[in-house]
C-alpha positions, -999 to +999 in steps of 0.1 A: +737-151-372+740-169-405+756-200-387+728-199-362+703-199-388+720-229-405+721-247-375+686-242-366+670-246-398+693-274-414+712-294-387+686-294-358+658-298-382+673-328-400+684-343-367+649-338-352+632-353-383+654-384-380+645-388-343+607-382-348+605-405-380+582-436-375+584-449-410+609-478-412+610-474-449+623-437-445+648-443-417+680-446-438+669-415-457+664-395-425+696-406-409+716-398-440+701-364-441+710-357-405+745-370-410+750-349-441+738-319-423+762-323-396+791-331-419+783-300-439+782-277-409+814-291-395+834-290-428+820-255-439+825-237-408+859-251-398+884-249-425+911-236-404+913-265-380+903-243-351+888-261-321+856-243-322+830-237-351+839-201-356+876-199-346+898-204-317+875-190-291+844-207-276+813-187-287+774-188-282+772-208-314+792-237-300+774-235-267+740-235-286+748-263-308+764-285-281+735-283-259+711-292-287+731-319-301+737-334-267+700-336-261+692-350-296+718-376-296+709-389-261+673-392-274+685-408-307+705-434-287+676-440-262+648-442-287+666-455-318+698-472-304+717-449-327+753-437-320+769-412-345+796-430-364+829-414-353+845-425-384+824-404-407+822-374-381+859-370-368+858-331-370+825-331-350+839-355-324+871-334-320+849-302-315+826-323-290+855-334-270+870-300-270+837-284-256+832-312-232+865-309-216+858-273-206+851-270-167+819-252-173+806-278-196+818-305-173+800-289-143+766-288-163+770-324-178+777-337-144+745-324-131+726-341-159+739-375-150 
């Protein structure tokens, strides 16, 4: 439950603020806040090198975060031409790729395209 709160209050909020920002002078600040929130989540929650956020098994936390981040990053790409830098988000990319490779995720993602 604590990680769910961290995702909703910190990570998704920071990403949403970056997406909704319309002040060019604040763009870099919002972008940095979103990237720092993501980096913090993935470093804090996965010290063991497990494929998922809370361990070796896929949980609702992973599903919840994946769905929201996929939506936010599609919007960021479309609205701001922003692509998350993989060089600074290696752990998140690995997590994303692990989730996206699962058959159930692939089925849902193929229906969205």
